[in-house]
C-alpha positions as CSV (number, residue, x, y, z in Angstrom):
1,M,65.3,59.9,123.1
2,Y,68.6,59.7,120.8
3,L,67.5,61.8,118.0
4,T,68.4,65.2,117.2
5,Q,66.0,68.1,117.0
6,L,63.2,67.5,114.1
7,Y,62.3,70.3,111.8
8,P,59.7,71.7,111.6
9,T,58.6,71.0,115.1
10,P,55.7,68.3,114.9
11,K,52.7,69.4,116.9
12,T,52.8,66.0,118.8
13,F,55.5,63.4,119.5
14,A,55.4,60.2,121.9
15,E,57.7,57.3,121.9
16,R,55.7,54.2,122.4
17,E,56.5,50.9,124.1
18,G,57.8,47.9,122.0
19,E,60.6,47.2,119.3
20,P,61.3,49.5,116.9
21,F,61.1,48.7,113.1
22,R,64.0,47.3,111.8
23,F,65.5,47.3,108.1
24,G,68.6,46.6,106.3
25,A,70.0,47.3,102.9
26,V,66.4,47.0,101.1
27,C,63.2,48.2,102.7
28,G,59.9,48.9,101.1
29,V,57.4,51.2,100.9
30,V,53.3,51.4,99.2
31,L,52.7,54.7,98.3
32,P,49.2,55.7,96.8
33,K,48.2,54.7,93.1
34,N,48.9,57.8,90.9
35,T,51.5,59.3,93.3
36,S,53.3,61.8,91.1
37,P,56.4,60.5,89.1
38,E,58.6,63.4,90.9
39,M,57.2,62.7,94.3
40,A,57.8,58.9,93.9
41,E,61.7,59.5,92.7
42,N,62.3,62.1,95.5
43,V,61.0,59.6,98.0
44,G,63.6,57.1,96.7
45,K,66.5,59.6,96.9
46,L,65.6,61.1,100.1
47,W,65.7,57.7,101.4
48,R,69.3,56.7,99.9
49,R,70.3,59.9,101.3
50,F,69.0,59.8,104.8
51,T,70.3,56.4,104.8
52,F,73.7,57.3,103.8
53,T,73.7,55.3,100.7
54,A,73.7,52.0,102.5
55,S,69.7,51.1,101.9
56,E,67.8,51.1,98.8
57,L,63.8,51.7,98.9
58,K,61.7,49.3,96.4
59,I,58.5,51.5,95.7
60,T,55.0,50.2,94.4
61,E,52.2,51.6,94.5
62,S,48.7,50.3,95.5
63,G,45.4,52.0,96.9
64,S,43.6,55.1,97.5
65,G,43.8,57.8,99.8
66,F,47.3,59.3,101.1
67,Y,49.3,57.0,103.1
68,A,52.8,55.8,102.9
69,I,53.6,52.0,104.2
70,F,57.4,51.3,104.9
71,H,58.0,47.7,105.6
72,T,60.5,44.9,105.2
73,S,60.2,42.6,102.1
74,G,57.0,40.5,102.3
75,E,55.7,42.1,105.5
76,S,53.4,45.0,104.0
77,G,50.0,43.2,104.4
78,A,50.5,43.0,108.4
79,L,50.6,46.8,108.7
80,P,47.6,49.3,109.3
81,N,46.9,50.7,105.7
82,A,43.9,52.8,106.8
83,I,44.6,54.7,109.9
84,Q,43.0,57.8,110.4
85,P,45.5,60.8,110.1
86,G,43.3,63.2,112.5
87,S,45.6,65.8,111.2
88,Y,47.6,67.3,108.5
89,Y,49.9,64.2,108.7
90,R,50.0,61.2,111.3
91,I,52.8,59.1,111.7
92,R,52.9,55.7,113.5
93,V,55.7,53.5,113.8
94,D,56.3,49.8,115.3
95,Q,58.1,46.7,115.0
96,R,56.4,45.8,111.7
97,G,57.0,49.3,110.0
98,A,55.7,53.0,109.9
99,V,52.7,54.4,108.5
100,V,52.6,58.0,107.2
101,G,48.8,59.2,106.8
102,A,47.9,62.5,105.3
103,V,45.2,64.9,104.1
104,S,47.1,65.4,100.6
105,E,50.1,64.5,98.7
106,K,51.8,67.8,99.5
107,A,50.8,66.7,103.3
108,L,52.2,63.1,102.9
109,S,55.5,64.3,101.3
110,D,55.7,66.5,104.8
111,G,55.1,63.6,106.7
112,I,57.2,61.3,104.8
113,S,60.2,64.2,105.3
114,M,59.7,64.2,109.0
115,L,59.7,60.3,108.9
116,M,63.1,60.6,107.5
117,Q,64.5,62.4,110.6
118,L,63.6,59.6,112.6
119,I,65.9,57.0,110.8
120,V,69.0,56.0,113.1
121,P,71.9,53.8,111.8
122,L,73.4,50.9,113.5
123,D,75.7,49.6,111.1
124,L,76.9,50.9,107.7
125,S,79.2,48.1,106.7
126,E,78.7,46.6,103.5
127,G,76.9,43.4,103.8
128,R,76.2,44.3,107.6
129,E,73.5,47.3,107.0
130,A,71.3,47.8,110.0
131,F,69.0,50.8,111.0
132,I,66.3,51.4,112.9
133,I,63.2,53.9,113.5
134,P,62.1,54.1,117.2
135,A,58.5,53.0,118.0
136,S,56.5,56.3,118.1
137,E,53.8,58.2,117.0
138,L,53.9,61.8,115.7
139,S,51.7,64.7,114.0
140,G,51.8,67.9,112.1
141,E,49.8,70.5,111.9
142,P,50.3,73.6,109.7
143,S,48.9,76.7,111.2
144,L,49.3,78.5,108.2
145,A,47.9,76.9,104.8
146,V,49.9,78.9,102.3
147,R,54.0,78.7,103.0
148,M,56.1,80.5,100.2
149,L,59.3,81.1,99.5
150,H,60.6,83.8,97.5
151,L,64.0,83.0,95.5
152,C,65.7,85.6,93.5
153,V,68.0,84.5,90.5
154,F,70.9,87.1,90.2
155,P,73.7,86.9,87.5
156,E,76.2,85.8,90.6
157,S,73.6,83.0,91.5
158,R,74.5,79.4,91.2
159,L,72.2,76.7,90.7
160,E,73.5,74.5,93.2
161,T,72.3,77.5,96.1
162,L,69.2,77.7,94.2
163,E,68.6,73.7,94.3
164,K,69.8,73.6,98.4
165,A,66.9,76.6,98.9
166,I,64.1,74.5,97.1
167,A,65.1,71.4,98.7
168,F,65.4,72.7,101.9
169,A,62.0,74.6,101.5
170,G,60.2,71.4,100.2
171,F,61.8,69.4,102.6
172,L,60.5,71.8,105.8
173,G,57.3,72.1,104.5
174,F,56.6,75.1,102.2
175,T,54.0,74.7,99.7
176,H,55.2,77.4,97.1
177,I,58.6,78.5,95.4
178,V,58.3,81.8,93.8
179,L,61.0,82.2,91.2
180,E,62.1,85.8,90.2
181,F,65.1,85.7,87.3
182,W,66.9,89.4,87.6
183,G,67.9,89.2,83.8
184,M,68.9,85.4,84.2
185,L,66.6,83.6,82.0
186,K,66.7,83.4,78.2
187,Y,63.4,84.2,76.9
188,D,62.2,83.6,73.5
189,A,60.5,87.1,73.3
190,N,63.6,89.0,73.1
191,P,67.3,88.3,73.7
192,A,68.0,91.8,75.0
193,L,65.9,90.6,78.3
194,S,68.8,88.4,79.1
195,W,72.1,88.8,80.4
196,D,74.9,86.7,78.1
197,R,75.3,84.4,81.4
198,A,71.5,84.0,81.6
199,F,70.4,80.3,82.5
200,T,68.5,78.3,79.9
201,K,64.9,77.1,80.5
202,R,66.4,73.5,80.3
203,Q,69.1,74.7,83.0
204,I,66.0,75.9,85.3
205,K,63.6,72.9,84.7
206,P,65.4,70.4,87.1
207,L,64.8,73.3,89.9
208,I,61.5,72.9,88.9
209,Y,60.5,69.0,89.1
210,L,62.5,69.2,92.7
211,A,60.1,71.5,93.7
212,R,57.5,69.3,92.5
213,G,59.1,66.4,94.1
214,Y,58.2,67.9,97.2
215,G,54.6,68.8,96.4
216,M,55.1,72.5,95.9
217,E,53.9,74.7,93.2
218,V,56.5,77.0,91.6
219,I,55.0,80.7,91.1
220,P,56.4,82.5,88.6
221,M,57.3,86.3,88.8
222,L,58.3,89.3,86.5
223,N,58.2,92.9,87.7
224,H,55.5,94.5,86.1
225,L,55.8,98.1,87.1
226,G,59.3,99.2,89.4
227,H,62.2,97.3,89.0
228,A,62.1,97.3,84.9
229,T,65.7,97.0,84.4
230,Q,66.1,93.5,86.2
231,S,69.1,94.5,88.3
232,R,69.6,96.6,91.5
233,A,69.2,100.4,91.3
234,T,72.4,100.3,93.2
235,M,74.2,99.2,90.9
236,G,73.6,101.0,87.8
237,R,72.8,98.0,85.2
238,H,69.6,97.7,82.9
239,T,69.4,94.4,81.5
240,V,67.6,95.7,78.2
241,L,69.0,99.3,77.7
242,N,72.5,98.5,78.0
243,Q,72.3,95.8,75.3
244,N,69.5,97.4,73.0
245,S,69.0,101.6,73.7
246,R,66.5,101.3,70.8
247,L,64.0,99.4,73.1
248,Q,63.8,103.1,75.4
249,M,60.2,103.6,74.6
250,L,59.2,100.6,76.6
251,F,60.1,102.1,79.7
252,E,59.7,105.6,81.6
253,P,62.6,108.1,80.8
254,D,64.9,106.8,83.6
255,G,64.5,103.0,82.3
256,W,63.2,102.0,85.9
257,T,59.5,101.7,85.3
258,W,57.7,100.0,82.7
259,C,55.5,102.3,80.5
260,V,52.3,101.2,80.8
261,T,50.7,102.9,78.4
262,N,52.7,101.3,75.4
263,P,50.7,98.8,73.7
264,E,54.0,97.3,73.0
265,T,55.2,97.0,76.8
266,K,52.0,95.1,77.1
267,K,52.1,92.4,74.4
268,L,56.1,92.1,75.5
269,L,55.0,91.5,79.3
270,R,52.1,89.3,78.1
271,E,54.6,87.0,76.1
272,L,56.8,87.0,79.1
273,R,53.8,85.7,81.5
274,G,53.1,83.0,78.7
275,E,56.8,81.6,78.7
276,L,57.3,81.8,82.3
277,I,53.8,80.0,82.8
278,E,54.8,77.5,80.6
279,L,58.2,77.0,82.2
280,C,56.7,76.8,85.7
281,G,53.7,74.3,85.2
282,D,50.3,74.4,86.5
283,G,49.3,76.7,89.5
284,G,47.3,79.0,90.9
285,Y,49.2,82.4,91.0
286,F,51.6,84.5,89.1
287,H,53.8,87.5,91.0
288,L,53.8,90.7,89.2
289,G,55.8,92.8,91.6
290,C,54.8,96.3,91.2
291,D,56.9,97.9,94.1
292,E,59.2,100.6,94.6
293,A,57.9,102.2,91.0
294,Y,59.5,105.5,91.8
295,S,59.3,106.9,88.2
296,F,55.8,105.7,87.2
297,A,53.8,107.5,85.1
298,T,56.7,110.0,84.4
299,C,56.8,110.0,80.2
300,R,54.8,112.2,78.1
301,E,52.0,109.8,77.6
302,C,51.6,108.4,81.0
303,S,51.6,111.6,82.6
304,K,48.4,112.7,81.1
305,H,46.9,109.8,83.4
306,S,45.6,109.9,86.6
307,A,48.2,108.4,88.3
308,P,46.0,105.7,90.6
309,E,43.4,105.3,87.6
310,L,46.3,104.1,85.4
311,L,47.7,101.9,88.0
312,A,44.5,100.3,88.9
313,E,43.5,100.0,85.2
314,Y,46.7,98.3,84.1
315,L,46.5,95.8,87.2
316,N,42.9,95.0,86.7
317,E,43.3,94.5,82.9
318,I,46.3,91.7,83.8
319,S,44.3,90.4,86.5
320,A,41.5,89.4,84.1
321,E,44.0,88.0,81.7
322,L,45.6,85.7,84.4
323,E,42.1,84.6,85.4
324,K,41.7,82.9,82.0
325,T,45.0,80.8,82.9
326,G,43.3,80.3,86.5
327,R,45.9,81.9,88.0
328,R,45.5,84.9,90.4
329,A,47.7,88.1,90.7
330,I,49.8,89.0,93.3
331,I,51.4,92.4,94.1
332,W,53.7,94.1,96.5
333,H,51.8,96.6,98.9
334,D,53.9,99.7,98.8
335,Q,52.1,101.7,95.9
336,L,49.0,101.3,98.0
337,L,49.8,102.8,100.8
338,K,51.1,106.1,102.2
339,R,52.5,107.7,105.4
340,S,49.9,110.4,106.7
341,D,49.6,112.6,109.9
342,C,46.0,112.2,109.9
343,D,46.3,108.3,109.9
344,P,48.1,107.2,113.3
345,D,48.1,103.5,111.9
346,F,50.8,104.6,109.1
347,K,52.4,107.5,110.7
348,D,55.2,105.5,112.1
349,P,58.3,105.9,110.1
350,I,58.7,102.0,109.9
351,V,55.7,101.1,108.0
352,V,56.7,100.7,104.3
353,C,54.6,103.1,102.3
354,N,54.6,104.8,99.0
355,S,56.9,107.6,98.6
356,L,54.7,110.9,97.9
357,G,57.8,112.6,96.4
358,V,57.7,110.1,93.0
359,P,56.6,112.8,90.2
360,A,53.5,110.9,89.7
361,G,52.4,111.6,92.8
362,D,49.8,110.0,95.0
363,T,48.9,106.3,94.0
364,T,47.2,104.8,96.9
365,P,43.7,105.6,96.0
366,A,44.0,102.8,93.4
367,V,43.6,100.6,96.5
368,D,39.7,100.9,96.4
369,L,39.8,100.5,92.3
370,L,41.6,97.3,92.1
371,D,40.2,94.0,91.6
372,R,39.7,91.8,94.7
373,R,41.3,88.7,93.0
374,I,44.1,90.3,93.3
375,I,46.7,89.3,96.3
376,I,48.6,91.4,98.3
377,A,52.1,90.6,99.6
378,D,52.7,92.8,102.5
379,W,56.5,93.4,102.7
380,Q,57.3,95.4,106.5
381,Y,60.6,94.3,107.3
382,D,61.0,96.2,110.4
383,Y,58.7,94.9,112.5
384,K,59.4,92.7,114.9
385,T,55.8,92.0,116.7
386,S,52.7,90.8,115.4
387,E,51.5,94.7,115.5
388,N,52.1,95.6,112.1
389,P,48.9,97.8,110.9
390,S,49.0,97.1,107.2
391,T,47.9,93.4,107.2
392,P,44.5,94.2,108.9
393,F,44.5,97.3,106.7
394,F,44.3,95.4,103.4
395,I,42.1,92.5,104.8
396,K,39.6,95.3,105.5
397,K,39.4,96.3,102.5
398,G,38.8,92.8,101.3
399,F,41.9,91.6,99.8
400,D,43.7,88.4,100.4
401,V,47.0,89.4,102.0
402,L,50.5,87.6,102.1
403,C,52.6,88.6,105.1
404,C,56.2,88.7,103.5
405,P,59.2,89.1,106.1
406,W,62.8,89.2,105.0
407,D,65.8,87.9,106.9
408,D,65.8,88.8,110.9
409,S,64.2,85.9,112.7
410,R,62.1,88.6,115.1
411,N,60.6,89.8,111.7
412,V,59.6,86.4,110.4
413,R,58.3,85.2,113.7
414,G,56.1,88.6,114.1
415,L,55.0,88.8,110.6
416,C,54.0,85.0,111.1
417,E,52.2,85.4,114.3
418,S,50.4,88.8,112.2
419,A,49.2,86.5,109.6
420,R,47.8,84.1,112.0
421,T,46.3,86.8,114.4
422,N,44.7,88.6,111.4
423,G,43.6,86.0,109.2
424,A,45.7,86.4,106.4
425,M,46.1,83.8,103.8
426,G,49.9,83.0,104.5
427,V,53.0,83.9,104.6
428,M,55.6,84.3,101.8
429,L,59.7,84.5,103.2
430,T,61.7,87.0,101.1
431,T,65.4,86.2,100.5
432,W,66.6,88.6,98.1
433,H,70.5,88.9,97.7
434,H,71.0,87.4,101.2
435,L,70.1,83.7,100.1
436,P,73.5,82.0,100.6
437,N,73.4,83.1,104.5
438,Y,69.5,82.8,104.5
439,I,69.9,79.1,103.8
440,H,71.3,77.7,107.4
441,E,68.3,80.0,109.0
442,L,65.9,77.8,107.0
443,P,64.6,75.2,109.5
444,K,64.3,78.0,112.5
445,M,62.0,80.1,109.8
446,A,60.5,77.0,109.0
447,N,59.2,76.6,112.6
448,F,57.7,80.0,112.8
449,V,56.0,79.6,109.8
450,W,54.3,76.4,110.9
451,Q,53.3,77.2,114.3
452,S,53.3,79.5,117.0
453,G,56.0,79.0,119.6
454,N,59.6,80.4,120.6
455,Y,61.8,78.0,119.2
456,K,65.4,77.9,119.7
457,S,67.8,78.7,116.9
458,A,68.8,75.6,115.1
459,P,72.6,74.6,115.7
460,Y,74.9,75.0,112.3
461,T,75.9,71.1,112.8
462,E,72.1,69.6,112.6
463,V,71.3,72.3,109.8
464,A,74.3,71.2,108.1
465,A,73.7,67.4,108.7
466,L,70.4,67.7,107.1
467,L,71.6,70.0,104.2
468,R,73.7,66.8,103.3
469,K,71.1,64.6,103.1
470,L,68.9,66.7,100.7
471,G,71.1,66.7,97.5
472,D,74.3,65.8,96.0
473,F,76.8,68.4,97.2
474,N,79.6,66.6,97.4
475,S,82.5,69.2,96.2
476,Y,84.1,71.8,98.0
477,E,82.2,74.6,95.6
478,T,78.7,72.9,96.3
479,A,78.8,72.0,100.0
480,G,77.7,74.1,102.6
481,W,76.1,77.6,102.3
482,S,79.3,79.6,101.3
483,D,81.3,79.5,98.6
484,R,84.1,80.0,100.7
485,E,85.7,79.3,104.5
486,V,87.1,83.0,105.2
487,D,86.5,86.4,103.7
488,G,88.9,88.6,101.8
């Protein structure tokens, strides 16, 4: 086989006897009726890029089911148009063309992304364009139905970097993008919520359109407890209070945590949720954050309440409001766990737990008071095996759980295995401030997410070759995954 490695690795792959599918400067594809405009446009762009701008795809829509039939002009009728996928997606190629069959529009998008990687150029000279797709049959079947990628938008973040990450995630078969703005979205509710360099909604909408083109849902995220500064604690900024100190009463005294007994705080957060939901479009989830709430319930009013009861009441109220929009709340797990000498599972110092030294005290009893529609995002960054104890703990409590690794490939592989072993609903890869250097690891990470296996690292050269085909990154500043060639 004269192909590079395929990402994410398909479940089955076999070369077939016979001639390959040959095409030139023009190729046709029949997509299902009612294919979303975003997906149809994205398929056309991908085709052009994977044929090195030397072939155009003529798209027509016909029929029902989830099939894509690639053909040379006038030959689509000779191709099988009703193959049974038999898995998430299945691809069959012979001299007549290529057929991708799938179980959903998202699965069809993933199958088409795999087919693109099979294209082999023979001649890219103008007027002599020639390509083949080898006669073959392959299928893909992800072992986790929910495959999320969490992206932070910091003041230093570039739209091109976010575009690369979203395109890579979509191409590699992720199902959801979680967008968290760190003072970097201009809200209508209050200008102090955004730095002067923040992006407008108009600037962000193309990223959401791109995600939709790969069949991904965009999940809005807004911290509703800790991280209320919308800035990293280690840098000392506060998006709101550095710009309007009269808004102090929205927060606990140190500004790090929202004041959840203040009706104006709840009103503002409700307005912000509405803006983010409108921006991100249809979906089933909203990420509320809620990690590292060091100063929770420390103000004069909040401190009058039982910390776990106040936390549960606050989150349950938001969960009920989100349900009216068809969405479920996602929260980080750490306020609901404590390290205890009496519990061998949570005695290990690498388990991420709530700090019992915070002024409000122990919030972990809230776990038994929470609405079970709330999804627990379990972020255990130091586990390198599938033995992390927190995922089965929350599942036994009746919650749906997302395993959330960071940027160590052993951690990603271990928590993906934990999700599979314990029956978690899925995985959310987190990137935080490491995103630029995370991008070249995404093909390998996607393999861990899709299925069990000990996969080799993706060579930089192959990752770069894929990235060049996923967007028009044609300047020095936008090419690759770093904005420099040397440090210093």
